[in-house]
N, C-alpha and C positions, 0 to 999 in steps of 0.2 A: 236652120238657126240663123236669123240675121245677129249681126255683129254686136248693133247694139242690143239687143233681145236676148244675150249672151251675158255680154255684158251688166246690164242689167241684175238678171239672177244672181250674179255670181255678188254685186249689189245687196240684193235682197239678203244677205247673210250677215252682214257686218253691221254692227248693233256695238251701241253705249261706247263713251271713251272718243279718242281716236278713229276708229272707226268708223264711229257711227256717223262724228263729223267729215269723216272722208267719205259715206256713202252718199249723203245731204251732197254733196258740194259737187261732186261727179254724178249725180240725176242730175240736180240743175243745169250743170256744165252739157249735157247728154242733150238735155228738154230746150238748149238755147240753140243745139247743133241743128244745120240742115243737113249734114253729110255725115258718113258713118264712118265711126273712130274705126280704124286700124287693133284688129286684136292684139297683135303683137304688143304695137304701145302700150294696151293695155297693161297687157299683160308685167309689162317691163316700170308699168307708172305703179304697178301693187308692189314689186319686187322695190324699188327702190323707196316707196313711202312708208311701206311696214319691215323695213331692214332691221340688222341688226343696230345699224349705226342712230337710226333713228329712237332706236330704244337708250343707248348708250345719252344720247340726246337728252331726253327724259330725266336718267338719272341723273345728268350733269347740273340739272335745272331743279331738280329735286333736290339736289344736296346743297346747292348752292342757297336753295330758302330754308333749310332744314333747321330749327333753332330746337336749343334743348327745351326753352319756359318751365313746365311746371316735371317735366320728366324726373324718374329716377335716372340718377348717373350713369347707370349698368348699362338700362335698356337704353338709353339714347346712345349710348356707345355703341350696341348690339347694332339698330335701326343705323347709327352711321355709317358704320364700316361694311355691312351691305352697300347702303346708299355706293359709299366709296370705291366697292370693287367696283360694281353696275357703272359707274360714271367712268372709272378707271383712270381716277387720278392720281398725280404725278405724288411723291410724298411731301412735296413741301410745299404743295396748293394743297393736301388734304392737313396739315399742319396748321397753316392759317386758318384754314376753316374752321378747324379746332379753335381755334382762338378766339375765331369771330363768332362761331356760335353755341359755343359751352357758355353756362352758368357764369357771366361775367365775376360772380365774387371770388370761382372755380379759379378761375385765371389770373386775379389779381393775387393771389393768394400761391400759384404758380410761379408770376413774374418777380415776386416778391423772396425766394431762394438766393442765395448764396451765386453767383458765378462759377462754381465748382459744380454743385447740384443741379443747375438748369439742364432742360430735359433738351438733348439734342436732335433726337430721333423722335422717327413717327410712335415705333414701341415706345421708346421713355416719355415722349408727351401722353399718350392713352395709360401708363402706369400710375402719374402724377396726375392725370384727371380723374380717376375712378378711384385710387387711393386719396386724393384732398373732397372731390364727390363724395365717397359714403362715410366722410369723417365729417364734413358740412352738415350731409343729412340728417347723421345720426345725436346731433346738437341741435340749437336754437336754429339753426337755417328755416328745418321745416317742420310743418303738425302733421301724425296721424290721427287717421280720421275713420276710425268703424262705421261701416255698412252694415246692412242688414243681415248681408252673406258672410259676415264675416272676416273679410278681407279690408287689408289695409291700404289705404287711398295719402301718394304722398302729396300735400300742397305747400310752396314753396310759398314762406310769409313775404308780402307784399313790403317794403320801404322805403 
């Protein structure tokens, strides 16, 4: 079997997301090439493209853009923790991202703590955010809406 045919056969299995984009780019590249691509070079390219480093970079991008928005504080923190582990961010940067991406009303309350009570570690920040967030959600900061499935959805008031 010719090398380009082997490569095309492998590419046929790649669908959706990054894999689909890679497949389309590679097929276009193979159509334009007049020479046969080296099989070992192709395998190396696949390994680099779909390595764990790519997954880490994707998680880093997601955590940078991940905002609490109308999410419940506990739900947000669970998703945020998962992304932080995948992105392998250090503690200082994780604290920065929390301060940037959590509801600003929650952060303002925490920043108003007396210096002695101000959170210093990531664990302390998480505890403070969940504590203040749950209190904020239980008061006038948000409304509960009942749906036909009898579940409750929290929606933050727009102020």
